[in-house]
C-alpha positions as semicolon CSV with decimal commas, in nm:
position;residue;x (nm);y (nm);z (nm)
1;M;-5,394;2,044;3,464
2;R;-5,480;1,711;3,304
3;G;-5,472;1,872;2,958
4;Q;-5,132;2,018;3,035
5;S;-4,996;1,676;3,135
6;H;-5,121;1,536;2,803
7;V;-4,933;1,811;2,622
8;V;-4,615;1,744;2,821
9;G;-4,649;1,372;2,752
10;F;-4,690;1,434;2,380
11;V;-4,386;1,663;2,376
12;L;-4,177;1,396;2,553
13;I;-4,291;1,127;2,310
14;L;-4,216;1,355;2,018
15;G;-3,876;1,433;2,166
16;F;-3,789;1,065;2,207
17;G;-3,900;1,006;1,849
18;V;-3,673;1,283;1,721
19;I;-3,379;1,144;1,921
20;A;-3,443;0,792;1,790
21;L;-3,471;0,922;1,433
22;G;-3,149;1,117;1,475
23;T;-2,969;0,810;1,608
24;L;-3,100;0,604;1,318
25;T;-2,985;0,868;1,071
26;V;-2,637;0,874;1,221
27;G;-2,626;0,494;1,211
28;V;-2,732;0,481;0,848
29;G;-2,480;0,751;0,762
30;T;-2,202;0,556;0,932
31;V;-2,292;0,239;0,743
32;I;-2,304;0,425;0,410
33;D;-1,969;0,594;0,479
34;S;-1,814;0,261;0,575
35;Q;-1,943;0,099;0,256
36;S;-1,809;0,390;0,051
37;S;-1,471;0,362;0,224
38;N;-1,462;-0,013;0,155
39;A;-1,546;0,047;-0,211
40;D;-1,277;0,315;-0,240
41;G;-1,017;0,085;-0,084
42;A;-1,100;-0,203;-0,318
43;R;-1,103;0,025;-0,624
44;V;-0,771;0,193;-0,538
45;A;-0,607;-0,142;-0,460
46;G;-0,703;-0,269;-0,805
47;D;-0,590;0,050;-0,977
48;L;-0,254;0,059;-0,799
49;S;-0,192;-0,312;-0,861
50;E;-0,232;-0,243;-1,233
51;A;-0,013;0,070;-1,221
52;V;0,284;-0,087;-1,040
53;G;0,268;-0,425;-1,213
54;V;0,546;-0,318;-1,447
55;V;0,758;-0,634;-1,481
56;D;0,619;-0,709;-1,828
57;R;0,587;-0,346;-1,942
58;T;0,832;-0,122;-2,124
59;G;0,773;0,230;-2,252
60;V;0,499;0,485;-2,183
61;Y;0,181;0,384;-2,000
62;T;-0,105;0,578;-1,846
63;D;-0,305;0,443;-1,551
64;R;-0,576;0,607;-1,344
65;V;-0,665;0,580;-0,976
66;S;-1,020;0,680;-0,880
67;F;-1,186;0,729;-0,541
68;T;-1,480;0,925;-0,400
69;E;-1,294;1,070;-0,102
70;G;-0,943;1,063;0,044
71;S;-0,588;1,139;-0,069
72;L;-0,311;0,974;-0,269
73;T;0,041;1,075;-0,168
74;T;0,394;0,978;-0,268
75;V;0,609;0,892;0,033
76;E;0,976;0,800;0,076
77;R;1,051;0,429;0,115
78;S;1,372;0,227;0,074
79;L;1,468;-0,123;-0,041
80;R;1,802;-0,275;0,059
81;V;1,991;-0,585;-0,053
82;F;2,243;-0,758;0,172
83;I;2,497;-1,017;0,055
84;D;2,649;-1,234;0,328
85;G;2,525;-0,982;0,585
86;T;2,683;-0,677;0,416
87;L;2,477;-0,399;0,260
88;A;2,529;-0,419;-0,118
89;H;2,250;-0,198;-0,259
90;E;2,023;0,071;-0,113
91;I;1,746;0,196;-0,342
92;G;1,496;0,476;-0,287
93;V;1,191;0,300;-0,432
94;D;0,932;0,533;-0,273
95;A;0,562;0,446;-0,245
96;L;0,211;0,559;-0,334
97;R;-0,016;0,571;-0,030
98;F;-0,395;0,616;-0,034
99;E;-0,567;0,718;0,290
100;R;-0,932;0,753;0,382
101;D;-1,042;0,744;0,744
102;K;-0,883;0,427;0,889
103;R;-0,831;0,263;0,549
104;T;-0,499;0,269;0,363
105;V;-0,366;0,121;0,040
106;T;0,009;0,139;-0,017
107;A;0,209;0,043;-0,326
108;V;0,570;-0,015;-0,223
109;G;0,843;-0,220;-0,386
110;G;0,593;-0,361;-0,634
111;A;0,366;-0,490;-0,357
112;V;0,023;-0,344;-0,280
113;V;-0,075;-0,359;0,087
114;H;-0,437;-0,294;0,190
115;G;-0,504;-0,190;0,548
116;A;-0,833;-0,148;0,736
117;G;-0,803;-0,057;1,102
118;A;-0,579;-0,313;1,272
119;S;-0,591;-0,556;0,977
120;A;-0,372;-0,555;0,665
121;W;-0,322;-0,791;0,373
122;L;-0,145;-0,815;0,038
123;E;-0,339;-0,727;-0,276
124;S;-0,032;-0,776;-0,499
125;K;0,295;-0,955;-0,424
126;P;0,637;-0,793;-0,465
127;P;0,830;-0,912;-0,775
128;I;1,081;-1,115;-0,578
129;T;1,129;-1,474;-0,696
130;S;1,313;-1,743;-0,507
131;S;1,407;-2,088;-0,637
132;E;1,595;-2,317;-0,401
133;S;1,607;-2,598;-0,655
134;N;1,776;-2,374;-0,914
135;E;1,967;-2,181;-0,645
136;V;1,851;-1,846;-0,786
137;L;1,703;-1,531;-0,629
138;V;1,563;-1,253;-0,849
139;I;1,493;-0,927;-0,664
140;G;1,263;-0,694;-0,856
141;A;1,265;-0,333;-0,737
142;P;1,007;-0,100;-0,897
143;V;1,126;0,260;-0,848
144;L;0,861;0,533;-0,873
145;G;1,087;0,836;-0,920
146;A;0,790;1,070;-0,879
147;G;0,916;1,314;-0,617
148;Y;0,674;1,439;-0,352
149;T;0,314;1,503;-0,450
150;T;-0,033;1,461;-0,303
151;V;-0,377;1,464;-0,467
152;G;-0,705;1,441;-0,280
153;G;-1,053;1,571;-0,223
154;Q;-1,420;1,475;-0,197
155;G;-1,701;1,407;-0,437
156;G;-1,496;1,202;-0,682
157;V;-1,123;1,220;-0,752
158;T;-0,927;1,080;-1,047
159;V;-0,548;1,069;-1,040
160;T;-0,349;1,007;-1,358
161;L;-0,029;0,806;-1,328
162;Q;0,193;0,834;-1,633
163;S;0,504;0,616;-1,644
164;N;0,791;0,568;-1,886
165;I;0,916;0,224;-1,783
166;S;1,268;0,093;-1,834
167;H;1,455;-0,200;-1,678
168;S;1,812;-0,271;-1,574
169;R;1,955;-0,598;-1,441
170;T;2,258;-0,637;-1,217
171;S;2,420;-0,971;-1,138
172;L;2,483;-1,005;-0,765
173;G;2,696;-1,320;-0,787
174;R;2,678;-1,605;-0,537
175;G;2,602;-1,556;-0,171
176;N;2,350;-1,560;0,111
177;F;2,094;-1,286;0,048
178;S;1,865;-1,068;0,256
179;V;1,613;-0,814;0,127
180;A;1,478;-0,529;0,341
181;I;1,166;-0,331;0,245
182;E;1,066;-0,023;0,444
183;T;0,696;-0,036;0,525
184;Q;0,440;0,103;0,767
185;T;0,250;-0,230;0,765
186;P;0,505;-0,512;0,799
187;G;0,270;-0,806;0,867
188;P;0,158;-0,882;0,507
189;L;0,516;-0,872;0,372
190;E;0,638;-1,095;0,654
191;R;0,372;-1,352;0,574
192;Y;0,459;-1,340;0,203
193;F;0,833;-1,386;0,258
194;E;0,765;-1,677;0,488
195;T;0,590;-1,853;0,197
196;L;0,924;-1,826;0,014
197;N;1,091;-2,006;0,305
198;A;1,267;-1,687;0,415
199;T;1,328;-1,591;0,777
200;T;1,195;-1,245;0,864
201;T;1,300;-0,987;1,119
202;R;1,220;-0,620;1,168
203;R;1,486;-0,351;1,165
204;T;1,491;0,028;1,159
205;F;1,762;0,181;0,941
206;S;1,911;0,526;0,987
207;G;1,731;0,792;0,784
208;D;1,413;0,587;0,729
209;E;1,074;0,705;0,851
210;H;0,953;0,350;0,925
211;G;1,104;0,014;1,005
212;S;1,179;-0,250;0,742
213;V;1,089;-0,613;0,700
214;V;1,415;-0,799;0,649
215;A;1,379;-1,133;0,468
216;T;1,679;-1,365;0,479
217;F;1,675;-1,647;0,225
218;P;1,819;-1,989;0,307
219;L;2,116;-2,145;0,130
220;E;2,377;-1,987;-0,091
221;R;2,252;-1,900;-0,438
222;T;2,303;-1,678;-0,743
223;G;2,128;-1,342;-0,714
224;Y;2,003;-1,082;-0,961
225;L;1,872;-0,733;-0,894
226;V;1,625;-0,600;-1,153
227;V;1,538;-0,231;-1,117
228;H;1,213;-0,132;-1,287
229;D;1,230;0,246;-1,328
230;L;0,881;0,396;-1,372
231;A;0,983;0,764;-1,407
232;L;0,635;0,828;-1,268
233;E;0,434;1,147;-1,304
234;V;0,132;1,193;-1,074
235;N;-0,135;1,438;-1,195
236;D;-0,480;1,545;-1,079
237;G;-0,741;1,442;-1,335
């Protein structure tokens, strides 16, 4: 009987050890996956910032976006320009959106927004320049023009982004301007526009999937709209 109790005791100890080892393994795996997700997010944010930073580019360029796991998808997004409260231009700029677990990186309207759980921040600013002293507002609007596509997988993914960049400028005349950018993560854009002394509100427009951040700039000024057409092609590999 005593020998049997020793055996039972050893089995229990062994069982607790296995449970503890299993818990430790799960914990280590979670940490490793989190670190890999962080690394993917940082890498994709850098790659997308390079790919959509097209203000000083013209002609054909090839950029690559690499990640170990996740997906990169083109999604519909809109940018609108209002003059004296009236809609003057509505542009389908679209966006590139990377997703892995609870981490996202979205390139929209020239900005790159990095999200992790409930937090989000700007990796790259939108090409919108405001000068109160010169009474000028320049609204840059990078347009992907890629159509719908998605690329993803595990074990290492490389996405090729080929663009043929051209630019067109439209004079908007004098007026009081507002710019609206459709986004799933409005906070970072709101904070950016506030640094330009703009007043921000949120508004959902008919036909849009998500709401928009609407930035209204103070004082009457001369406005210009510069459309940066990427003519983007998204390919696996």
